[in-house]
ChimeraX commands (.cxc) that place a marker at each C-alpha (Angstrom):
marker #1 position 166.69,157.57,97.57 radius 0.5
marker #1 position 164.28,154.63,97.78 radius 0.5
marker #1 position 161.57,156.40,95.79 radius 0.5
marker #1 position 164.13,157.58,93.21 radius 0.5
marker #1 position 165.39,154.01,92.89 radius 0.5
marker #1 position 161.86,152.76,92.20 radius 0.5
marker #1 position 161.23,155.52,89.64 radius 0.5
marker #1 position 164.51,154.85,87.82 radius 0.5
marker #1 position 163.72,151.15,87.66 radius 0.5
marker #1 position 160.28,151.83,86.17 radius 0.5
marker #1 position 161.65,154.32,83.61 radius 0.5
marker #1 position 164.54,152.06,82.58 radius 0.5
marker #1 position 162.20,149.09,82.15 radius 0.5
marker #1 position 159.77,151.12,80.03 radius 0.5
marker #1 position 156.97,150.84,82.58 radius 0.5
marker #1 position 156.66,154.63,82.59 radius 0.5
marker #1 position 158.35,157.58,80.90 radius 0.5
marker #1 position 157.84,160.25,83.54 radius 0.5
marker #1 position 157.73,160.07,87.32 radius 0.5
marker #1 position 157.13,162.69,90.01 radius 0.5
marker #1 position 159.29,161.57,92.91 radius 0.5
marker #1 position 159.63,162.84,96.45 radius 0.5
marker #1 position 158.55,162.82,100.05 radius 0.5
marker #1 position 156.67,165.09,102.39 radius 0.5
marker #1 position 156.65,164.66,106.14 radius 0.5
marker #1 position 155.86,166.74,109.22 radius 0.5
marker #1 position 157.33,164.74,112.12 radius 0.5
marker #1 position 157.59,167.53,114.70 radius 0.5
marker #1 position 154.98,166.17,117.07 radius 0.5
marker #1 position 155.10,165.44,120.81 radius 0.5
marker #1 position 155.08,161.70,120.14 radius 0.5
marker #1 position 157.99,161.80,117.67 radius 0.5
marker #1 position 160.03,164.18,119.81 radius 0.5
marker #1 position 159.50,162.07,122.91 radius 0.5
marker #1 position 160.35,158.85,121.11 radius 0.5
marker #1 position 163.57,160.19,119.58 radius 0.5
marker #1 position 164.55,161.84,122.86 radius 0.5
marker #1 position 164.17,158.54,124.70 radius 0.5
marker #1 position 166.71,157.09,122.24 radius 0.5
marker #1 position 169.12,159.99,122.95 radius 0.5
marker #1 position 168.96,160.91,119.26 radius 0.5
marker #1 position 167.94,164.57,119.54 radius 0.5
marker #1 position 170.14,167.51,120.45 radius 0.5
marker #1 position 169.53,168.88,123.95 radius 0.5
marker #1 position 170.09,172.23,125.57 radius 0.5
marker #1 position 172.18,170.67,128.33 radius 0.5
marker #1 position 174.30,168.88,125.75 radius 0.5
marker #1 position 175.03,172.08,123.83 radius 0.5
marker #1 position 175.84,173.92,127.06 radius 0.5
marker #1 position 178.32,171.21,127.98 radius 0.5
marker #1 position 180.01,171.23,124.55 radius 0.5
marker #1 position 180.21,175.02,124.17 radius 0.5
marker #1 position 180.83,175.87,127.81 radius 0.5
marker #1 position 178.14,178.56,127.75 radius 0.5
marker #1 position 174.94,179.19,129.65 radius 0.5
marker #1 position 172.87,180.58,126.76 radius 0.5
marker #1 position 172.61,178.28,123.74 radius 0.5
marker #1 position 172.52,179.61,120.16 radius 0.5
marker #1 position 169.92,177.31,118.60 radius 0.5
marker #1 position 170.85,178.47,115.10 radius 0.5
marker #1 position 174.06,176.48,115.54 radius 0.5
marker #1 position 172.41,173.36,116.95 radius 0.5
marker #1 position 172.74,171.17,113.84 radius 0.5
marker #1 position 176.47,170.46,113.53 radius 0.5
marker #1 position 177.42,167.78,111.01 radius 0.5
marker #1 position 180.97,166.48,111.57 radius 0.5
marker #1 position 181.63,168.96,114.38 radius 0.5
marker #1 position 181.37,168.68,118.16 radius 0.5
marker #1 position 177.72,167.67,118.42 radius 0.5
marker #1 position 175.32,165.79,120.65 radius 0.5
marker #1 position 172.28,164.90,118.52 radius 0.5
marker #1 position 170.24,165.94,115.52 radius 0.5
marker #1 position 167.71,168.73,115.11 radius 0.5
marker #1 position 164.33,167.41,113.98 radius 0.5
marker #1 position 162.94,169.17,110.90 radius 0.5
marker #1 position 160.08,169.03,108.42 radius 0.5
marker #1 position 160.37,169.10,104.64 radius 0.5
marker #1 position 158.64,168.49,101.33 radius 0.5
marker #1 position 160.85,167.86,98.28 radius 0.5
marker #1 position 159.84,166.64,94.82 radius 0.5
marker #1 position 161.60,166.25,91.49 radius 0.5
marker #1 position 160.41,165.23,88.02 radius 0.5
marker #1 position 162.27,162.40,86.30 radius 0.5
marker #1 position 161.75,161.41,82.67 radius 0.5
marker #1 position 163.50,159.32,80.05 radius 0.5
marker #1 position 165.98,161.16,77.84 radius 0.5
marker #1 position 163.96,160.88,74.62 radius 0.5
marker #1 position 160.86,162.37,76.25 radius 0.5
marker #1 position 162.96,165.24,77.62 radius 0.5
marker #1 position 164.16,166.00,74.09 radius 0.5
marker #1 position 160.69,165.68,72.57 radius 0.5
marker #1 position 159.23,168.15,75.08 radius 0.5
marker #1 position 162.11,170.63,75.03 radius 0.5
marker #1 position 162.43,170.23,78.79 radius 0.5
marker #1 position 164.84,172.40,80.77 radius 0.5
marker #1 position 167.30,169.89,82.22 radius 0.5
marker #1 position 168.64,170.66,85.70 radius 0.5
marker #1 position 170.66,167.46,86.02 radius 0.5
marker #1 position 170.69,163.72,85.41 radius 0.5
marker #1 position 170.07,160.92,87.91 radius 0.5
marker #1 position 171.85,157.87,86.42 radius 0.5
marker #1 position 171.56,155.56,89.41 radius 0.5
marker #1 position 170.93,154.81,93.06 radius 0.5
marker #1 position 172.30,151.91,95.08 radius 0.5
marker #1 position 170.81,150.31,98.18 radius 0.5
marker #1 position 172.40,147.95,100.68 radius 0.5
marker #1 position 171.28,146.81,104.12 radius 0.5
marker #1 position 173.83,146.33,106.89 radius 0.5
marker #1 position 172.74,142.80,107.73 radius 0.5
marker #1 position 173.34,141.29,111.16 radius 0.5
marker #1 position 175.04,143.61,113.66 radius 0.5
marker #1 position 175.20,144.16,117.40 radius 0.5
marker #1 position 172.67,147.04,117.58 radius 0.5
marker #1 position 170.37,149.14,115.40 radius 0.5
marker #1 position 172.61,152.21,115.41 radius 0.5
marker #1 position 175.92,150.35,115.14 radius 0.5
marker #1 position 177.92,150.77,111.90 radius 0.5
marker #1 position 177.69,148.05,109.28 radius 0.5
marker #1 position 179.03,147.23,105.81 radius 0.5
marker #1 position 175.96,148.37,103.84 radius 0.5
marker #1 position 176.96,152.00,103.39 radius 0.5
marker #1 position 180.46,151.05,102.21 radius 0.5
marker #1 position 178.89,148.91,99.50 radius 0.5
marker #1 position 176.23,151.31,98.21 radius 0.5
marker #1 position 178.47,154.39,98.27 radius 0.5
marker #1 position 181.41,152.71,96.54 radius 0.5
marker #1 position 179.03,151.32,93.90 radius 0.5
marker #1 position 177.76,154.84,93.22 radius 0.5
marker #1 position 181.31,156.18,92.78 radius 0.5
marker #1 position 182.24,153.26,90.53 radius 0.5
marker #1 position 179.15,153.78,88.36 radius 0.5
marker #1 position 179.81,157.52,88.02 radius 0.5
marker #1 position 183.45,156.91,87.16 radius 0.5
marker #1 position 182.46,154.55,84.35 radius 0.5
marker #1 position 179.87,157.02,83.03 radius 0.5
marker #1 position 181.71,160.36,83.00 radius 0.5
marker #1 position 185.35,159.35,83.49 radius 0.5
marker #1 position 187.53,158.97,86.56 radius 0.5
marker #1 position 189.25,162.35,86.10 radius 0.5
marker #1 position 185.89,164.10,86.48 radius 0.5
marker #1 position 185.26,162.22,89.73 radius 0.5
marker #1 position 188.69,163.14,91.09 radius 0.5
marker #1 position 188.57,166.83,90.14 radius 0.5
marker #1 position 184.96,167.88,89.61 radius 0.5
marker #1 position 182.80,165.99,92.09 radius 0.5
marker #1 position 181.70,166.56,95.67 radius 0.5
marker #1 position 179.78,164.73,98.39 radius 0.5
marker #1 position 176.48,165.70,99.98 radius 0.5
marker #1 position 176.86,163.73,103.19 radius 0.5
marker #1 position 174.04,162.43,105.36 radius 0.5
marker #1 position 175.62,164.44,108.20 radius 0.5
marker #1 position 173.02,163.82,110.87 radius 0.5
marker #1 position 174.87,165.78,113.60 radius 0.5
marker #1 position 175.36,162.85,115.96 radius 0.5
marker #1 position 178.71,161.68,117.38 radius 0.5
marker #1 position 178.21,158.19,115.93 radius 0.5
marker #1 position 177.42,159.47,112.44 radius 0.5
marker #1 position 180.37,161.83,112.21 radius 0.5
marker #1 position 182.75,158.92,112.87 radius 0.5
marker #1 position 181.09,156.17,110.83 radius 0.5
marker #1 position 180.12,158.24,107.78 radius 0.5
marker #1 position 183.47,160.01,107.55 radius 0.5
marker #1 position 185.09,156.57,107.64 radius 0.5
marker #1 position 182.91,155.43,104.71 radius 0.5
marker #1 position 183.69,158.54,102.66 radius 0.5
marker #1 position 187.41,158.57,103.42 radius 0.5
marker #1 position 187.94,154.88,102.68 radius 0.5
marker #1 position 186.04,155.25,99.42 radius 0.5
marker #1 position 188.24,158.20,98.48 radius 0.5
marker #1 position 191.31,156.07,99.15 radius 0.5
marker #1 position 189.95,153.20,97.06 radius 0.5
marker #1 position 189.35,155.52,94.08 radius 0.5
marker #1 position 192.54,157.57,94.58 radius 0.5
marker #1 position 190.67,160.80,95.34 radius 0.5
marker #1 position 192.33,163.59,97.34 radius 0.5
marker #1 position 190.78,166.65,99.04 radius 0.5
marker #1 position 187.25,165.51,98.21 radius 0.5
marker #1 position 184.83,168.37,99.03 radius 0.5
marker #1 position 182.16,167.34,101.55 radius 0.5
marker #1 position 179.15,169.36,102.68 radius 0.5
marker #1 position 175.97,168.64,104.63 radius 0.5
marker #1 position 172.72,170.53,104.06 radius 0.5
marker #1 position 171.41,169.52,107.50 radius 0.5
marker #1 position 173.57,172.29,108.94 radius 0.5
marker #1 position 171.04,174.68,107.34 radius 0.5
marker #1 position 167.69,172.90,107.50 radius 0.5
marker #1 position 168.07,170.31,110.26 radius 0.5
marker #1 position 167.25,166.62,109.95 radius 0.5
marker #1 position 164.00,165.99,108.13 radius 0.5
marker #1 position 163.06,162.33,108.07 radius 0.5
marker #1 position 161.53,160.83,104.91 radius 0.5
marker #1 position 162.59,163.86,102.82 radius 0.5
marker #1 position 166.16,164.07,104.17 radius 0.5
marker #1 position 167.89,162.87,101.00 radius 0.5
marker #1 position 165.50,165.10,99.03 radius 0.5
marker #1 position 167.00,168.10,100.84 radius 0.5
marker #1 position 170.43,166.93,99.69 radius 0.5
marker #1 position 169.29,166.41,96.08 radius 0.5
marker #1 position 167.70,169.86,95.77 radius 0.5
marker #1 position 170.80,171.51,97.24 radius 0.5
marker #1 position 173.01,169.61,94.77 radius 0.5
marker #1 position 170.88,170.82,91.84 radius 0.5
marker #1 position 171.36,174.35,93.18 radius 0.5
marker #1 position 175.12,173.84,93.08 radius 0.5
marker #1 position 174.92,172.87,89.41 radius 0.5
marker #1 position 172.84,176.00,88.67 radius 0.5
marker #1 position 175.04,178.49,90.54 radius 0.5
marker #1 position 178.34,176.57,90.95 radius 0.5
marker #1 position 178.45,177.25,94.68 radius 0.5
marker #1 position 178.77,174.48,97.25 radius 0.5
marker #1 position 177.26,175.67,100.55 radius 0.5
marker #1 position 179.64,175.17,103.46 radius 0.5
marker #1 position 178.95,173.73,106.92 radius 0.5
marker #1 position 178.80,177.05,108.76 radius 0.5
marker #1 position 177.50,175.86,112.11 radius 0.5
marker #1 position 180.93,174.58,113.17 radius 0.5
marker #1 position 184.31,176.30,113.55 radius 0.5
marker #1 position 186.33,173.11,113.21 radius 0.5
marker #1 position 185.89,169.47,112.33 radius 0.5
marker #1 position 185.73,167.14,115.35 radius 0.5
marker #1 position 188.97,165.35,116.22 radius 0.5
marker #1 position 187.49,161.87,115.75 radius 0.5
marker #1 position 186.35,162.56,112.17 radius 0.5
marker #1 position 188.34,160.71,109.52 radius 0.5
marker #1 position 189.46,163.29,106.94 radius 0.5
marker #1 position 192.73,162.11,105.46 radius 0.5
marker #1 position 191.34,162.29,101.91 radius 0.5
marker #1 position 188.36,164.60,102.57 radius 0.5
marker #1 position 187.90,168.36,102.71 radius 0.5
marker #1 position 184.96,169.35,104.90 radius 0.5
marker #1 position 183.86,172.76,103.65 radius 0.5
marker #1 position 183.33,175.19,106.52 radius 0.5
marker #1 position 182.56,178.04,104.11 radius 0.5
marker #1 position 180.92,178.37,100.70 radius 0.5
marker #1 position 183.02,177.14,97.77 radius 0.5
marker #1 position 182.74,179.05,94.48 radius 0.5
marker #1 position 183.34,176.56,91.66 radius 0.5
marker #1 position 182.82,178.78,88.61 radius 0.5
marker #1 position 186.49,178.51,87.59 radius 0.5
marker #1 position 186.44,174.70,87.89 radius 0.5
marker #1 position 182.77,173.61,87.75 radius 0.5
marker #1 position 181.30,170.69,89.65 radius 0.5
marker #1 position 179.77,168.01,87.42 radius 0.5
marker #1 position 178.94,165.17,89.83 radius 0.5
marker #1 position 177.27,165.25,93.25 radius 0.5
marker #1 position 177.19,162.11,95.38 radius 0.5
marker #1 position 174.21,161.80,97.72 radius 0.5
marker #1 position 174.69,159.59,100.76 radius 0.5
marker #1 position 171.76,158.52,102.92 radius 0.5
marker #1 position 172.21,156.40,106.03 radius 0.5
marker #1 position 168.84,154.98,107.00 radius 0.5
marker #1 position 168.31,154.38,110.71 radius 0.5
marker #1 position 168.00,150.69,111.37 radius 0.5
marker #1 position 170.57,149.52,108.85 radius 0.5
marker #1 position 169.27,150.40,105.37 radius 0.5
marker #1 position 171.60,152.62,103.35 radius 0.5
marker #1 position 171.19,154.29,99.97 radius 0.5
marker #1 position 173.61,156.28,97.83 radius 0.5
marker #1 position 173.18,157.87,94.44 radius 0.5
marker #1 position 174.72,160.46,92.20 radius 0.5
marker #1 position 173.54,163.34,90.05 radius 0.5
marker #1 position 175.38,164.72,87.03 radius 0.5
marker #1 position 175.32,168.32,85.85 radius 0.5
marker #1 position 173.22,169.55,82.89 radius 0.5
marker #1 position 176.44,169.99,80.90 radius 0.5
marker #1 position 177.36,166.33,81.35 radius 0.5
marker #1 position 173.80,165.29,80.49 radius 0.5
marker #1 position 174.03,167.21,77.21 radius 0.5
marker #1 position 177.37,165.57,76.42 radius 0.5
marker #1 position 175.80,162.14,76.89 radius 0.5
marker #1 position 172.77,163.10,74.79 radius 0.5
marker #1 position 175.07,164.28,71.99 radius 0.5
marker #1 position 176.63,160.81,71.86 radius 0.5
marker #1 position 173.25,159.08,71.67 radius 0.5
marker #1 position 171.11,161.27,69.37 radius 0.5
marker #1 position 171.69,162.84,65.96 radius 0.5
marker #1 position 172.22,166.54,65.28 radius 0.5
marker #1 position 168.71,167.09,63.87 radius 0.5
marker #1 position 167.01,165.83,67.03 radius 0.5
marker #1 position 169.29,167.91,69.26 radius 0.5
marker #1 position 168.68,171.02,67.14 radius 0.5
marker #1 position 164.92,170.46,67.38 radius 0.5
marker #1 position 165.27,170.07,71.14 radius 0.5
marker #1 position 167.20,173.34,71.47 radius 0.5
marker #1 position 164.53,175.22,69.50 radius 0.5
marker #1 position 161.78,173.83,71.73 radius 0.5
marker #1 position 163.76,174.65,74.86 radius 0.5
marker #1 position 164.26,178.27,73.76 radius 0.5
marker #1 position 160.50,178.64,73.22 radius 0.5
marker #1 position 159.79,177.00,76.58 radius 0.5
marker #1 position 162.23,179.31,78.38 radius 0.5
marker #1 position 160.57,182.37,76.83 radius 0.5
marker #1 position 157.15,181.16,77.95 radius 0.5
marker #1 position 158.48,180.48,81.44 radius 0.5
marker #1 position 160.00,183.97,81.70 radius 0.5
marker #1 position 156.68,185.54,80.68 radius 0.5
marker #1 position 154.82,183.45,83.25 radius 0.5
marker #1 position 157.30,184.42,85.99 radius 0.5
marker #1 position 156.96,188.09,85.07 radius 0.5
marker #1 position 153.17,187.82,85.16 radius 0.5
marker #1 position 153.25,186.07,88.53 radius 0.5
marker #1 position 155.53,188.77,89.95 radius 0.5
marker #1 position 153.18,191.44,88.63 radius 0.5
marker #1 position 150.20,189.68,90.20 radius 0.5
marker #1 position 152.09,189.33,93.49 radius 0.5
marker #1 position 152.91,193.04,93.54 radius 0.5
marker #1 position 149.30,193.94,92.73 radius 0.5
marker #1 position 148.07,191.65,95.50 radius 0.5
marker #1 position 150.50,193.28,97.93 radius 0.5
marker #1 position 149.44,196.79,96.86 radius 0.5
marker #1 position 145.76,195.88,97.24 radius 0.5
marker #1 position 146.46,194.41,100.68 radius 0.5
marker #1 position 148.22,197.62,101.76 radius 0.5
marker #1 position 145.28,199.68,100.44 radius 0.5
marker #1 position 142.83,197.58,102.46 radius 0.5
marker #1 position 144.95,197.92,105.61 radius 0.5
marker #1 position 145.19,201.70,105.13 radius 0.5
marker #1 position 141.44,201.96,104.58 radius 0.5
marker #1 position 140.82,199.95,107.75 radius 0.5
marker #1 position 143.28,202.15,109.64 radius 0.5
marker #1 position 141.57,205.34,108.41 radius 0.5
marker #1 position 138.16,203.90,109.24 radius 0.5
marker #1 position 139.30,202.93,112.74 radius 0.5
marker #1 position 140.87,206.35,113.31 radius 0.5
marker #1 position 137.62,208.02,112.25 radius 0.5
marker #1 position 135.64,205.94,114.75 radius 0.5
marker #1 position 138.06,206.84,117.53 radius 0.5
marker #1 position 137.49,210.55,116.85 radius 0.5
marker link #1:1,2 radius 0.2
marker link #1:2,3 radius 0.2
marker link #1:3,4 radius 0.2
marker link #1:4,5 radius 0.2
marker link #1:5,6 radius 0.2
marker link #1:6,7 radius 0.2
marker link #1:7,8 radius 0.2
marker link #1:8,9 radius 0.2
marker link #1:9,10 radius 0.2
marker link #1:10,11 radius 0.2
marker link #1:11,12 radius 0.2
marker link #1:12,13 radius 0.2
marker link #1:13,14 radius 0.2
marker link #1:14,15 radius 0.2
marker link #1:15,16 radius 0.2
marker link #1:16,17 radius 0.2
marker link #1:17,18 radius 0.2
marker link #1:18,19 radius 0.2
marker link #1:19,20 radius 0.2
marker link #1:20,21 radius 0.2
marker link #1:21,22 radius 0.2
marker link #1:22,23 radius 0.2
marker link #1:23,24 radius 0.2
marker link #1:24,25 radius 0.2
marker link #1:25,26 radius 0.2
marker link #1:26,27 radius 0.2
marker link #1:27,28 radius 0.2
marker link #1:28,29 radius 0.2
marker link #1:29,30 radius 0.2
marker link #1:30,31 radius 0.2
marker link #1:31,32 radius 0.2
marker link #1:32,33 radius 0.2
marker link #1:33,34 radius 0.2
marker link #1:34,35 radius 0.2
marker link #1:35,36 radius 0.2
marker link #1:36,37 radius 0.2
marker link #1:37,38 radius 0.2
marker link #1:38,39 radius 0.2
marker link #1:39,40 radius 0.2
marker link #1:40,41 radius 0.2
marker link #1:41,42 radius 0.2
marker link #1:42,43 radius 0.2
marker link #1:43,44 radius 0.2
marker link #1:44,45 radius 0.2
marker link #1:45,46 radius 0.2
marker link #1:46,47 radius 0.2
marker link #1:47,48 radius 0.2
marker link #1:48,49 radius 0.2
marker link #1:49,50 radius 0.2
marker link #1:50,51 radius 0.2
marker link #1:51,52 radius 0.2
marker link #1:52,53 radius 0.2
marker link #1:53,54 radius 0.2
marker link #1:54,55 radius 0.2
marker link #1:55,56 radius 0.2
marker link #1:56,57 radius 0.2
marker link #1:57,58 radius 0.2
marker link #1:58,59 radius 0.2
marker link #1:59,60 radius 0.2
marker link #1:60,61 radius 0.2
marker link #1:61,62 radius 0.2
marker link #1:62,63 radius 0.2
marker link #1:63,64 radius 0.2
marker link #1:64,65 radius 0.2
marker link #1:65,66 radius 0.2
marker link #1:66,67 radius 0.2
marker link #1:67,68 radius 0.2
marker link #1:68,69 radius 0.2
marker link #1:69,70 radius 0.2
marker link #1:70,71 radius 0.2
marker link #1:71,72 radius 0.2
marker link #1:72,73 radius 0.2
marker link #1:73,74 radius 0.2
marker link #1:74,75 radius 0.2
marker link #1:75,76 radius 0.2
marker link #1:76,77 radius 0.2
marker link #1:77,78 radius 0.2
marker link #1:78,79 radius 0.2
marker link #1:79,80 radius 0.2
marker link #1:80,81 radius 0.2
marker link #1:81,82 radius 0.2
marker link #1:82,83 radius 0.2
marker link #1:83,84 radius 0.2
marker link #1:84,85 radius 0.2
marker link #1:85,86 radius 0.2
marker link #1:86,87 radius 0.2
marker link #1:87,88 radius 0.2
marker link #1:88,89 radius 0.2
marker link #1:89,90 radius 0.2
marker link #1:90,91 radius 0.2
marker link #1:91,92 radius 0.2
marker link #1:92,93 radius 0.2
marker link #1:93,94 radius 0.2
marker link #1:94,95 radius 0.2
marker link #1:95,96 radius 0.2
marker link #1:96,97 radius 0.2
marker link #1:97,98 radius 0.2
marker link #1:98,99 radius 0.2
marker link #1:99,100 radius 0.2
marker link #1:100,101 radius 0.2
marker link #1:101,102 radius 0.2
marker link #1:102,103 radius 0.2
marker link #1:103,104 radius 0.2
marker link #1:104,105 radius 0.2
marker link #1:105,106 radius 0.2
marker link #1:106,107 radius 0.2
marker link #1:107,108 radius 0.2
marker link #1:108,109 radius 0.2
marker link #1:109,110 radius 0.2
marker link #1:110,111 radius 0.2
marker link #1:111,112 radius 0.2
marker link #1:112,113 radius 0.2
marker link #1:113,114 radius 0.2
marker link #1:114,115 radius 0.2
marker link #1:115,116 radius 0.2
marker link #1:116,117 radius 0.2
marker link #1:117,118 radius 0.2
marker link #1:118,119 radius 0.2
marker link #1:119,120 radius 0.2
marker link #1:120,121 radius 0.2
marker link #1:121,122 radius 0.2
marker link #1:122,123 radius 0.2
marker link #1:123,124 radius 0.2
marker link #1:124,125 radius 0.2
marker link #1:125,126 radius 0.2
marker link #1:126,127 radius 0.2
marker link #1:127,128 radius 0.2
marker link #1:128,129 radius 0.2
marker link #1:129,130 radius 0.2
marker link #1:130,131 radius 0.2
marker link #1:131,132 radius 0.2
marker link #1:132,133 radius 0.2
marker link #1:133,134 radius 0.2
marker link #1:134,135 radius 0.2
marker link #1:135,136 radius 0.2
marker link #1:136,137 radius 0.2
marker link #1:137,138 radius 0.2
marker link #1:138,139 radius 0.2
marker link #1:139,140 radius 0.2
marker link #1:140,141 radius 0.2
marker link #1:141,142 radius 0.2
marker link #1:142,143 radius 0.2
marker link #1:143,144 radius 0.2
marker link #1:144,145 radius 0.2
marker link #1:145,146 radius 0.2
marker link #1:146,147 radius 0.2
marker link #1:147,148 radius 0.2
marker link #1:148,149 radius 0.2
marker link #1:149,150 radius 0.2
marker link #1:150,151 radius 0.2
marker link #1:151,152 radius 0.2
marker link #1:152,153 radius 0.2
marker link #1:153,154 radius 0.2
marker link #1:154,155 radius 0.2
marker link #1:155,156 radius 0.2
marker link #1:156,157 radius 0.2
marker link #1:157,158 radius 0.2
marker link #1:158,159 radius 0.2
marker link #1:159,160 radius 0.2
marker link #1:160,161 radius 0.2
marker link #1:161,162 radius 0.2
marker link #1:162,163 radius 0.2
marker link #1:163,164 radius 0.2
marker link #1:164,165 radius 0.2
marker link #1:165,166 radius 0.2
marker link #1:166,167 radius 0.2
marker link #1:167,168 radius 0.2
marker link #1:168,169 radius 0.2
marker link #1:169,170 radius 0.2
marker link #1:170,171 radius 0.2
marker link #1:171,172 radius 0.2
marker link #1:172,173 radius 0.2
marker link #1:173,174 radius 0.2
marker link #1:174,175 radius 0.2
marker link #1:175,176 radius 0.2
marker link #1:176,177 radius 0.2
marker link #1:177,178 radius 0.2
marker link #1:178,179 radius 0.2
marker link #1:179,180 radius 0.2
marker link #1:180,181 radius 0.2
marker link #1:181,182 radius 0.2
marker link #1:182,183 radius 0.2
marker link #1:183,184 radius 0.2
marker link #1:184,185 radius 0.2
marker link #1:185,186 radius 0.2
marker link #1:186,187 radius 0.2
marker link #1:187,188 radius 0.2
marker link #1:188,189 radius 0.2
marker link #1:189,190 radius 0.2
marker link #1:190,191 radius 0.2
marker link #1:191,192 radius 0.2
marker link #1:192,193 radius 0.2
marker link #1:193,194 radius 0.2
marker link #1:194,195 radius 0.2
marker link #1:195,196 radius 0.2
marker link #1:196,197 radius 0.2
marker link #1:197,198 radius 0.2
marker link #1:198,199 radius 0.2
marker link #1:199,200 radius 0.2
marker link #1:200,201 radius 0.2
marker link #1:201,202 radius 0.2
marker link #1:202,203 radius 0.2
marker link #1:203,204 radius 0.2
marker link #1:204,205 radius 0.2
marker link #1:205,206 radius 0.2
marker link #1:206,207 radius 0.2
marker link #1:207,208 radius 0.2
marker link #1:208,209 radius 0.2
marker link #1:209,210 radius 0.2
marker link #1:210,211 radius 0.2
marker link #1:211,212 radius 0.2
marker link #1:212,213 radius 0.2
marker link #1:213,214 radius 0.2
marker link #1:214,215 radius 0.2
marker link #1:215,216 radius 0.2
marker link #1:216,217 radius 0.2
marker link #1:217,218 radius 0.2
marker link #1:218,219 radius 0.2
marker link #1:219,220 radius 0.2
marker link #1:220,221 radius 0.2
marker link #1:221,222 radius 0.2
marker link #1:222,223 radius 0.2
marker link #1:223,224 radius 0.2
marker link #1:224,225 radius 0.2
marker link #1:225,226 radius 0.2
marker link #1:226,227 radius 0.2
marker link #1:227,228 radius 0.2
marker link #1:228,229 radius 0.2
marker link #1:229,230 radius 0.2
marker link #1:230,231 radius 0.2
marker link #1:231,232 radius 0.2
marker link #1:232,233 radius 0.2
marker link #1:233,234 radius 0.2
marker link #1:234,235 radius 0.2
marker link #1:235,236 radius 0.2
marker link #1:236,237 radius 0.2
marker link #1:237,238 radius 0.2
marker link #1:238,239 radius 0.2
marker link #1:239,240 radius 0.2
marker link #1:240,241 radius 0.2
marker link #1:241,242 radius 0.2
marker link #1:242,243 radius 0.2
marker link #1:243,244 radius 0.2
marker link #1:244,245 radius 0.2
marker link #1:245,246 radius 0.2
marker link #1:246,247 radius 0.2
marker link #1:247,248 radius 0.2
marker link #1:248,249 radius 0.2
marker link #1:249,250 radius 0.2
marker link #1:250,251 radius 0.2
marker link #1:251,252 radius 0.2
marker link #1:252,253 radius 0.2
marker link #1:253,254 radius 0.2
marker link #1:254,255 radius 0.2
marker link #1:255,256 radius 0.2
marker link #1:256,257 radius 0.2
marker link #1:257,258 radius 0.2
marker link #1:258,259 radius 0.2
marker link #1:259,260 radius 0.2
marker link #1:260,261 radius 0.2
marker link #1:261,262 radius 0.2
marker link #1:262,263 radius 0.2
marker link #1:263,264 radius 0.2
marker link #1:264,265 radius 0.2
marker link #1:265,266 radius 0.2
marker link #1:266,267 radius 0.2
marker link #1:267,268 radius 0.2
marker link #1:268,269 radius 0.2
marker link #1:269,270 radius 0.2
marker link #1:270,271 radius 0.2
marker link #1:271,272 radius 0.2
marker link #1:272,273 radius 0.2
marker link #1:273,274 radius 0.2
marker link #1:274,275 radius 0.2
marker link #1:275,276 radius 0.2
marker link #1:276,277 radius 0.2
marker link #1:277,278 radius 0.2
marker link #1:278,279 radius 0.2
marker link #1:279,280 radius 0.2
marker link #1:280,281 radius 0.2
marker link #1:281,282 radius 0.2
marker link #1:282,283 radius 0.2
marker link #1:283,284 radius 0.2
marker link #1:284,285 radius 0.2
marker link #1:285,286 radius 0.2
marker link #1:286,287 radius 0.2
marker link #1:287,288 radius 0.2
marker link #1:288,289 radius 0.2
marker link #1:289,290 radius 0.2
marker link #1:290,291 radius 0.2
marker link #1:291,292 radius 0.2
marker link #1:292,293 radius 0.2
marker link #1:293,294 radius 0.2
marker link #1:294,295 radius 0.2
marker link #1:295,296 radius 0.2
marker link #1:296,297 radius 0.2
marker link #1:297,298 radius 0.2
marker link #1:298,299 radius 0.2
marker link #1:299,300 radius 0.2
marker link #1:300,301 radius 0.2
marker link #1:301,302 radius 0.2
marker link #1:302,303 radius 0.2
marker link #1:303,304 radius 0.2
marker link #1:304,305 radius 0.2
marker link #1:305,306 radius 0.2
marker link #1:306,307 radius 0.2
marker link #1:307,308 radius 0.2
marker link #1:308,309 radius 0.2
marker link #1:309,310 radius 0.2
marker link #1:310,311 radius 0.2
marker link #1:311,312 radius 0.2
marker link #1:312,313 radius 0.2
marker link #1:313,314 radius 0.2
marker link #1:314,315 radius 0.2
marker link #1:315,316 radius 0.2
marker link #1:316,317 radius 0.2
marker link #1:317,318 radius 0.2
marker link #1:318,319 radius 0.2
marker link #1:319,320 radius 0.2
marker link #1:320,321 radius 0.2
marker link #1:321,322 radius 0.2
marker link #1:322,323 radius 0.2
marker link #1:323,324 radius 0.2
marker link #1:324,325 radius 0.2
marker link #1:325,326 radius 0.2
marker link #1:326,327 radius 0.2
marker link #1:327,328 radius 0.2
view
């Protein structure tokens, strides 16, 4: 979220027209694991045994956002997106996967401890919802939006973040707000954590499926969900498409960032208000050509991949025959 915020600021000010934004981090090292374990932040085998009442732990279910959990599962990730100003996107005939109108950052300020809840996340998340409501209309937010929660799989997060989301839903008169958390699939990467959420949200816009939190059977009793609907299974949204995804990121130490992405359909609606028919027609022609080129490139890459695989199998078979001959 922080890198996206910097890129948006540079694009909006005219400092640049295109930005490649993302993070890549590989924190699974003895030092990181030991440090986080000493803070009681990581999930433990004993903790899972105690919660589930079993002797053998299923590690595939270790990351449990908003369920009965005992710590997060450390992960590694590399996520990047390309942002550009709207005119450049039209000039190039770019395939648009979504729009990133804004991100909002607020620190918690003075509080009793590093991990204690603070006001910062209330401020940045409510500002994101307010901005989206002004841009695409409040009815869209109420009926066609969902939340990609931080969902770190810790007892403290499930209480504090659900409180932020639920109170925001009350403030904006939202009911049954769909909430998911990609960390239930990929664990908790560090610098790229919100990048995991962004990429998953773009996938929802492409396929109109919100992935559910499948590592839990029920939401924990202390989770605030009066106005929220935590999805424990995949939600097919083809009949009533999602157009806005809210990304919430709670930074450890008190920095919080929230943003929102709008669907390609909503981006095109906004472009139609801003640019004339001739420019949009020119853009559509360029996009068609670009899509054809991309399909040809994908087909060629698949063909090359198959040929590489066939050649590899041939080499293995030749080695096997050669080895068998020597054994005779």
